[in-house]
C-alpha positions as CSV (number, residue, x, y, z in Angstrom):
1,M,67.5,86.7,43.5
2,F,64.3,85.7,45.5
3,R,60.7,86.5,44.9
4,R,58.5,86.8,47.6
5,L,55.4,84.4,47.3
6,A,52.3,86.6,47.1
7,S,49.8,85.3,49.4
8,P,47.3,87.1,51.7
9,A,48.4,85.1,54.6
10,P,51.9,84.7,55.7
11,S,53.6,81.4,55.4
12,R,53.6,80.3,59.0
13,S,51.9,77.5,61.0
14,P,49.3,78.2,63.7
15,C,49.6,74.7,64.9
16,S,53.4,74.5,65.5
17,A,53.7,73.5,61.9
18,R,51.9,70.3,62.2
19,P,49.2,69.8,59.6
20,C,46.2,71.1,62.1
21,R,43.5,71.4,59.5
22,S,41.0,73.5,61.4
23,A,43.7,76.3,62.3
24,L,45.0,76.2,58.6
25,E,41.5,76.3,57.1
26,S,40.8,79.4,59.4
27,V,43.8,81.2,57.6
28,Y,43.5,79.7,54.1
29,G,39.9,78.9,53.7
30,R,39.1,76.9,50.5
31,R,42.5,77.5,48.9
32,G,43.8,74.5,50.8
33,H,43.0,70.9,51.4
34,L,44.4,67.7,53.2
35,I,46.4,65.1,51.1
36,H,48.3,61.9,52.0
37,N,51.3,60.5,50.8
38,A,52.0,56.5,50.0
39,A,52.8,56.2,53.6
40,G,49.4,57.4,54.8
41,E,51.1,60.6,56.5
42,P,48.8,63.8,56.0
43,A,49.8,67.1,54.8
44,Y,47.8,70.3,54.2
45,V,48.5,71.9,50.7
46,V,47.7,75.6,49.8
47,H,48.0,76.3,46.1
48,V,49.3,79.8,45.0
49,G,49.5,80.0,41.3
50,A,52.1,77.2,40.3
51,R,53.5,76.9,43.6
52,V,52.4,75.4,46.8
53,E,52.7,75.8,50.6
54,L,52.9,72.2,52.2
55,F,52.4,71.7,55.9
56,T,53.5,68.3,57.2
57,G,55.0,66.6,60.3
58,H,58.8,66.9,60.5
59,P,60.4,64.0,58.6
60,I,62.8,62.9,61.4
61,R,61.7,64.8,64.5
62,E,58.4,63.2,65.9
63,G,56.1,66.0,67.1
64,A,57.7,68.9,65.3
65,G,56.1,70.3,62.2
66,Y,57.6,71.4,58.9
67,F,56.5,73.2,56.0
68,Q,58.0,73.7,52.5
69,V,57.2,76.5,49.8
70,G,58.0,75.9,46.0
71,P,57.1,74.5,42.6
72,A,53.8,72.6,42.9
73,N,54.9,69.7,40.7
74,F,58.4,69.3,42.6
75,I,57.0,69.6,46.2
76,L,53.8,67.4,45.7
77,R,55.7,64.6,43.8
78,N,58.4,64.5,46.6
79,F,55.9,64.4,49.3
80,R,53.7,61.7,47.6
81,H,56.5,59.4,46.4
82,A,59.9,60.0,48.0
83,P,61.2,58.6,51.2
84,P,61.4,61.3,54.1
85,C,65.3,61.4,54.4
């Protein structure tokens, strides 16, 4: 059974899912911030309890966007340290 992530804003990207900080800040306000992984790639992360919404560029499709929702420790560890594919 799946539980819906309780969030005032829907999990969608206003900038074609790429980490467009100004548009994401207008949706999520102070709940989100920009982070970078070991390769210097940016991502916008929004914390919702023990979970996160992570907006990044797509790992294999240049110019496309991607976002993940899940447990903060798993999502953030994989973004910061794991290879994209």
